[in-house]
Every structure is written in structure tokens, then in C-alpha cells.
N, C-alpha and C positions, 0 to 999 in steps of 0.2 A: 416480790419481785425477787425475780432471779438475780444477784448480785456477783455471779459469778458465771456469765458468758463466753466460755469458751472454746466451745466448739466455731470450728470456721466459718466465716460470716460469708453466703454467698449474696452478693452485689444485687440489686435491682435493675431491671433496665431502664432507662429513660424514659420512655413512655410508660412505663410501671409508677417511677416516680412521680412523673406530672401530674397521671389520673389518683395515687394517692393524695396529693397535696390538693387538688384543687377538692376532693370529699373533705378534706380537713378543711380547709376555709369554708367551705359549705354551712360545715357543721356550725363552727366557732360565727359563723355568720347568724343564726339564729338565737344568738347568746347576746352577741356584738354587736352593736351596729354604728354604722360611721368610721369606722378605722382598718378598711379593706389595705389600704398600703401598709400600713403601721402593722397590722398582721401577718401581711406579704414578706413583708423583711425581718419579722422575728422569728416566722417559719425558715429563711432562709437562711437565717445565721444557727437557726439548731440543726438543719441541714448539713453545716460548714463544720458543724461541733462548736459551736460557739455561747456566747450568753451577752443576756441581752438587757439593756438598763430604758428604760419609760422615765422620761423625767415631764413631767408638764402640772398644772395645778390640780388640787384635788378634785375628788367627784368625777371627773370622765371617764372612768368606768375601767383603769388601767390595773386593778386586780383582780377583775372580771376576766379581762381578756388572759393576762396570764394562767386564770386558772381553767379558763374554758381550754385554751390553749393545751396546756396539760393532760387533760381530762381525752381531748379529739387525740392525743399524740400515743395515749395509755400509758403515761408514766406516774408514777406512785408519783403524790405533791403531796408538798408541806407547806403550811405557808409560817413565816414570823414576824411578826409585828414589830419593828425596831422602835426602841426607845434610850431614852440617855442612860439609864440606869443598867441596861444588857451589857453581861457581861461577853470575853471570849469562849468560857465554856457553853453559854446558854445555845452559842451554832454548833461547836463541834462534839461539846460532851466532855462529859472528865473522868476521871476512876472516883467510884462508890467505894466505901469500907464496907465489904460483904461479914457482920458475924457469922454467919453459917458455917461461910470456909478460912474464916479468920486471914483473908485475904481482900486487897482492892479489885475490885473490877473495872473493866472498860462501861458505862453506860452512853451511846450512842445518843449525839445531840441529833435537832432536827435536818441538819443539812447533807445525812444518809438517807438519801430518797434520791426518784429520779428528777424531777425538777423540783427546785429551791425556788421559792417566793419569798426576797428579804425586803417586805414591804415599810416604805419611806424610812430606806437604810439609810439617808443622809441627818436623822432624827438620833442613830445613836454615835456615839464617840469615834473617831477615828483606830484605836486599838480594838474594838471589835470590831466595825469594818476590817481590819488586815486579816482578823480570824480565820474568813472568805478566801483570801490571795492565795494559800495554798491546793486549797479545793477547786478554785477557777482554772490555777495553771497546771497541776496535776494530778487530780481526780483524784484525792488522798488530803486526810489530813493526817497531822503529827500530834501528839497527845500526850507528856511528858517521858518525851524521847520516842515513843512507839508509833510506829504511821501503821493508819487503818486505810484501808482501800475504798473507794465510795464506789454506789454502783453504777452501773453503764446501761444506758446511758447517762450523763449527770448534766445538768444544764442547770443556772440560774438565769432566776427573772427577777429582777429587781426596780423599784420603782422609787422614785424619788421627787421632793417638791423643791420649788425654785429657792435657789438661795437665796432669793430677797426675803422669803419667808422666816417669820418667827420661830426656835426652836431647832434651826437645819443647821447640819455641819457641812462644808464644803469637801465631796469627796479627793481623797488625795488624788494625785497626778496617775499614783502606781496602781491603784484600785482602778480608777479611771480606762487606766490602758488594760487591763482585762477585760472591760465587756467588749465584745465584736462590733456592737451597736447600740448605740444612743438614739432613743427616737421620743419625735413628741407627737400626741395624738390631737391636739387641738381641737374644739370647741364643734361639734357636730352643726351642719347645714339648720336652717327653719325643720324642713323635713325628716331630718335623721331623728332633731330631737325630738319632733312628735313621736317617729316610729318607736323610742326608747318610750316613752311615758304609755302608748298603743299596745304594746310589747309585755310591758310589766301590769296592764288593765288585764290583759290577756290570760297572761299566766296565773292570776289570780294569786301568788306570793311574792317572796320578794326573790330567793334566791332563782337563779335561771342554771339550767341543767341544759349539758349536752353530753353528747354519745361518744365513747371512743369510736374512734375508725380504724388506727393499726394500736399495734401493741408496742411494748420497748424493742423486742426483738427484730420486727420489719422495721422499726424506726433505726435501727444499727443497721440493717440492709440498705435502707433507702441511703443513708448516710455511706454506707459503701458504693454505692451504685454512683452517687455524687463523685468521689474519689477516683472513679473508673475515666472520670473525664480529662481528656489533653486538650493542653493551654498554651495556644503560638506565643514564640517568644518576645512577637511583637505588643504582646496584649501585657505582659509579664514586665518588659520594657517602660509600660505606659503607665501602670501602678506604681512603677518605680520613680517614675519622673514626676508623678504627682506628688508623693510622700518627699522626694528630693525638694518640690517647690515648695512647700511649706517651713523646708528649715534654712530657708536664705531668705524668706519674708521678710520684710522691716517691720512689721505689725508685729511680728510673733519673736515670742521670745526663747518659747521651745515649739521646733516642729515634729510631724509625726514621727515614731520609730520605725524598725524592720516591720516588729510586730505589725505597726499601719497597713505597711504596703501589703502585707500577707493578709490580711484581712480584707482590701479591698479584693485582691484577688478571689481569695476564699467566696466573699458574697458575692460576686461577680457569678462568678460559676455557679453557685445555687439559684440564682435569678435564672439565668440561661437554663439549664435543667428544669424548674420552674414554668418555665414558657417553652420548653419541650425540645430544647437543642441540644444537642450535645459541644456544642462550639459557642462563646465567647462574643458578644460583640462590642464596641467601644461605647454604646450607650449602654450595656449592663454597668461597664465599671463607672460612668458615670452618673447614673443612677443613684445610686449605693453612697458615693464619695460623703457626702454631706453626713449622714448617719454614722458611717466609720470613722471620718478624718478629725470632725467637729470638735468632737470630744477628748481629743489627744493634743490638742495645739493650746499652747498658753502666752496669752497675749503680753504685749511689753505694759508696763506701767502709764506710758502717754497712750497706747491705740486705747488700753480698759475705759481710762479718762474719759475718752472721746468717744466713749459710747461705741464701739465697735465690736462689731459680733462674730465670733471666728467661723459662723455657717458662712457668713459674706466674705470672709476671706477665703473657703473653700472655694464656692461659687466663682471668685475672679481668677482662682487658679484655675478651675475646670476651664474656665473659658479662655485662657490662652494659652497654657500646657496643648502645644498639637498631639492628638489620638493617633492610633494606627494608621497605616495608608491604604493596606489591605488586611485587615482583619476580618473575621467569622465565615471566614471560606470551610464549607461544609466538607467534611474527606468524603471520599466515594466509598 
């Protein structure tokens, strides 16, 4: 993979992006069953330049979904199984002594890839989890005082088991805030589960393969095309209003940061482009609020003891915060 794409990136048109995303979703669907909404939101996060956290019980195909997305968008893919004894250097890499040159040489870790899958990320200690913070925020890692740039584009998809499961560590708030969205896959319906079994029998092997639809350079052009979409100020105000409402909610000790309101806007813009529009509707913002905001909120002790869920609070805020009065008018 070319890690130094320096030429001017020519953005694709909205129609081209919409068509390519439809092809990517169709290709991913050949291997992944019953995750249409989660796959769409994950692709929207990638178009917005963000990272994705899949959190749900084991065995629902989260790893398969991440691998299929990586292959379909043509990125180099590396998977790291997170374990309690994992060290930060196992992610970022480290300096190794080279007898031939009598010097220390940097050996890159698995994070140096296009799409990095941290599988069961909350089974490793917070110290190791934090090794990804700089990579996710700045697209680089620093080892022994030296900074090393990661490939472009660079995205992280992490999977996590519910915190009630044994052997898991709660992800720190700073780590959660780096993920643009947190998605729950959920159990498939009866028809979907039957299709999973039928597909396994039909392909006569365990591994389900997908074919690349685009490559890294085309993905960069898709992302550049999304960046050309202008946003009305009333939509911006709506995103800020939603984030502000979380900061004054009585059941929350900590509300969404400005990174949360920005993620709302960027995700809504990607959703609009996927739908073939160059403007954002209030429904685009509402659709992504739970995925974007719920994992950024911290409950009070009383709310946690009462069994209140952050997703329910987000739904309540969306229901009471008024949306734009005249958003979504297409420009001539």
C-alpha cells in the first residue's frame, strides 16, 4: 500500500460516491447477513474519516463484518487479538537491536496498515488500549520520542464484548471519545440466521471472501468528495443543541464534548451523501445520534443504579430538542 499519497486528491462527485457505496454494501452483503444498518453506519464513519466500535455479544459476526469492509474498500488489513498480557509495543512496534548495523532499528507494529482491527479491545488493559489514542487522533505513533506517520487512509474498527462479561476492562472515556460511532449488531432474525447457515453450507468452507470494489486512492477521493458538501448553519446549530442538551441532563455526570457534536455533523453529512443528496436533512442527524452520542455519555451513580441506559437518554433528548425549521433545501 502506498503510505505517502501526496498528489492532489481529486474529489469524486456525490453521484459517484453514492454508486460506489452501493456496490461496496452489495459486496459486503455477500458475506455478512443481517447487518445492513450497522454496515451503512460503519461505511459512513469511514467516509467521514472516523473510527468504529462494534460492541455486542460474541458470535454475531463483528470480526467478519470488519474484515469484509476492509477488503471491499481495498485497504490493507491487519487484525490483532487483544489479550490481558498485550503490551503497547505489540500495537505500535518498537526499536529492535540490529547486530549487522550495531544500531537500533524501528520495527513497525500491526497498526501500520490501512484498516486496523482491534478484536475484543476491552480484553486488554487500559495502558495498552491507550497506545491507539495518538494513532486514532493524529494518524501517527510516537515511539522512543520519534514520530512515525501511518498510511492514508487509516481507520480503526474495534470489537468489544459487553462489560458484564468476565475478563473485560471498561474502555476509558478518552478512548471511547476517539470512536466516531459505537454500533450494536444484535441477533439476526430467524430468516437471517437461516441464511447464515445456508451460506455456510453453500460455500463449503469456513472463510467467507469478498472482492475489492475500490482501492485506497479511490477511497481518499470519496472522502474528499464528502468534504465538498456544504452544510446549512441551522443544521450545525441543531447538532450543537443536541450535544448541549446532554451536558445539562440530570441523569448524566458528563455530557458529549465538542468532538461529539462534530461527529454528529460529519456522520449526518456522510449519510446524506450515501443517500445521493448534497444536503443534510434533520432526519440524517436524528438517525445517527445514538451511534454517535451514547458512548460519550457518563451516567450519574444514581442513574446507573436505576438501570438507565445512555441510549434511552439520547432518544429522550432527540424527542424534545427542536430540529431545524427549514433544513434540507437543495441549492440550485
